[in-house]
C-alpha positions in Angstrom: -12.9 -5.1 -21.0 -12.0 -5.9 -17.4 -8.6 -5.0 -16.2 -7.8 -8.7 -15.5 -8.7 -9.6 -19.1 -6.5 -6.8 -20.4 -3.6 -8.1 -18.2 -4.0 -11.7 -19.4 -4.0 -10.5 -23.1 -0.9 -8.5 -22.5 0.8 -11.2 -20.5 0.1 -13.8 -23.3 1.4 -11.5 -26.0 4.6 -10.6 -24.1 5.4 -14.1 -23.0 4.8 -15.6 -26.5 8.1 -13.9 -27.4 10.9 -16.5 -27.2 13.2 -14.3 -25.0 10.5 -13.7 -22.5 9.3 -17.4 -22.6 12.7 -18.3 -21.2 12.1 -16.0 -18.2 9.1 -18.0 -17.3 11.3 -21.1 -16.9 13.2 -19.4 -14.0 11.7 -20.9 -10.8 9.3 -18.5 -9.1 9.1 -16.0 -11.9 5.7 -17.1 -13.2 4.2 -17.0 -9.7 5.5 -13.5 -9.2 3.8 -12.4 -12.5 0.3 -13.4 -11.4 -2.4 -10.8 -11.9 -2.9 -10.2 -8.2 0.7 -9.5 -7.4 1.4 -7.3 -10.4 -1.8 -5.3 -10.0 -1.1 -5.0 -6.3 2.3 -3.5 -7.0 1.0 -1.2 -9.7 -1.8 0.1 -7.5 0.7 0.4 -4.7 2.8 2.8 -6.8 -0.3 4.8 -7.6 -1.3 4.8 -3.9 2.1 6.4 -3.2 1.5 9.0 -5.9 -1.9 9.8 -4.4 -0.2 10.2 -1.0 2.5 12.6 -2.3 0.1 14.6 -4.5 -2.4 15.1 -1.7 0.4 16.2 0.6 1.7 18.7 -2.0 -1.7 20.1 -2.7 -2.3 20.6 1.1 1.1 22.3 1.2 0.0 24.8 -1.5 -3.2 25.6 0.5 -1.2 25.8 3.7 0.8 28.7 2.4 4.4 29.9 3.0 6.5 28.3 5.8 3.8 25.7 6.5 6.6 23.4 7.8 7.0 25.7 10.8 3.3 26.3 11.6 2.2 24.8 14.9 -1.5 24.0 15.4 -1.4 23.4 19.1 1.0 22.3 21.8 0.7 19.7 24.6 3.5 20.1 27.1 6.7 20.2 25.1 5.1 18.5 22.0 4.2 20.8 19.2 1.5 19.4 16.8 2.6 20.9 13.6 0.5 21.5 10.5 2.7 19.0 8.5 1.6 16.2 10.9 -2.0 17.0 10.0 -1.2 17.2 6.3 0.7 13.9 6.4 -2.3 12.3 8.3 -4.8 13.6 5.7 -2.5 12.3 2.9 -2.2 8.9 4.6 -6.0 8.6 5.0 -6.6 9.6 1.4 -4.0 7.2 0.0 -5.4 4.3 2.2 -8.9 5.0 0.9 -7.6 4.9 -2.7 -5.7 1.7 -1.9 -8.9 0.2 -0.4 -11.0 1.0 -3.4 -8.4 -0.2 -6.0 -7.6 -3.4 -3.9 -11.3 -4.2 -3.5 -12.3 -3.6 -7.1 -9.3 -4.4 -9.2 -6.7 -6.5 -7.3 -8.7 -8.9 -5.2 -12.0 -8.4 -7.1 -14.2 -8.4 -4.0 -17.7 -7.9 -5.5 -19.9 -7.7 -2.4 -21.7 -4.4 -1.9 -23.5 -5.4 1.3 -23.1 -2.7 4.0 -22.0 -5.3 6.6 -19.3 -6.7 4.3 -18.1 -3.2 3.2 -17.8 -2.1 6.8 -15.9 -5.3 7.8 -13.6 -4.9 4.8 -12.8 -1.2 5.3 -12.3 -1.5 9.1 -10.0 -4.5 8.7 -8.2 -2.8 5.8 -7.5 0.4 7.8 -6.7 -1.8 10.8 -4.1 -3.7 8.9 -2.6 -0.5 7.6 -2.4 0.9 11.1 -0.8 -2.3 12.4 1.8 -2.3 9.5 2.5 1.4 10.1 3.2 0.8 13.8 5.1 -2.5 13.5 7.2 -1.7 10.4 7.3 2.0 9.7 7.8 2.9 13.4 9.3 0.0 15.3 11.3 -1.8 12.6 12.5 1.5 11.2 13.7 2.6 14.7 15.4 -0.8 15.3 17.2 -0.6 11.9 18.3 3.0 12.3 18.9 3.3 16.1 20.1 -0.1 17.1 21.6 -1.5 13.9 22.7 1.9 12.7 21.7 1.4 9.1 21.4 4.4 6.8 17.8 5.8 7.1 17.2 5.5 3.3 18.3 1.8 3.3 16.2 1.2 6.4 13.2 2.9 4.8 13.6 0.7 1.7 13.8 -2.5 3.8 10.8 -1.4 5.8 8.8 -0.8 2.6 9.4 -4.4 1.5 8.0 -5.7 4.7 5.1 -3.3 4.6 4.2 -4.4 1.0 4.4 -8.1 1.9 2.4 -7.7 5.2 -0.3 -5.6 3.5 -0.6 -8.0 0.6 -0.9 -11.1 2.9 -3.4 -9.3 5.1 -5.5 -8.2 2.1 -5.4 -11.6 0.4 -5.8 -13.9 3.4 -8.0 -11.9 5.7 -9.6 -8.7 4.3 -10.7 -9.7 0.8 -10.6 -13.5 1.2 -13.1 -15.1 -1.0 -15.7 -17.6 0.3 -14.4 -21.1 0.0 -10.7 -20.2 0.4 -9.1 -22.1 3.2 -8.3 -20.3 6.4 -4.7 -19.2 6.8 
């Protein structure tokens, strides 16, 4: 059974209960519970888990005091091992997100090399753009200019990142033929 079919069975079972049926009458709730959105959020959580687990495994292999280890220096900048570990964890989690988004969320079925290359390059490109715009620039603005607490700023940034990445994936990266241009 495909994941989407399982979701639809579960959805129908849950929302046949009178209490939950009432929830669907709230404007916008039914739209938020569409398969693509729910599966995108579920796989997003799993992507975060992949990121953290990869980082922790690399930390185990890096040994004691890995936080202080410097791989090389350029001027006054020290390239620490944790930066490399974080980069490897990011790449691993983005690869996981690509595969799950392609296969399960947006159900892109093409296996043609030119399509796969276009999808993966645009997927990574969108993730790099969202990292720079939101996780670096917006975070810096919220913390340094608006003086928000860093955890609150990180939470706000995460919301923008999720929305941006979903829209980029749906409208550009995994857009199905015949869908209107955004």
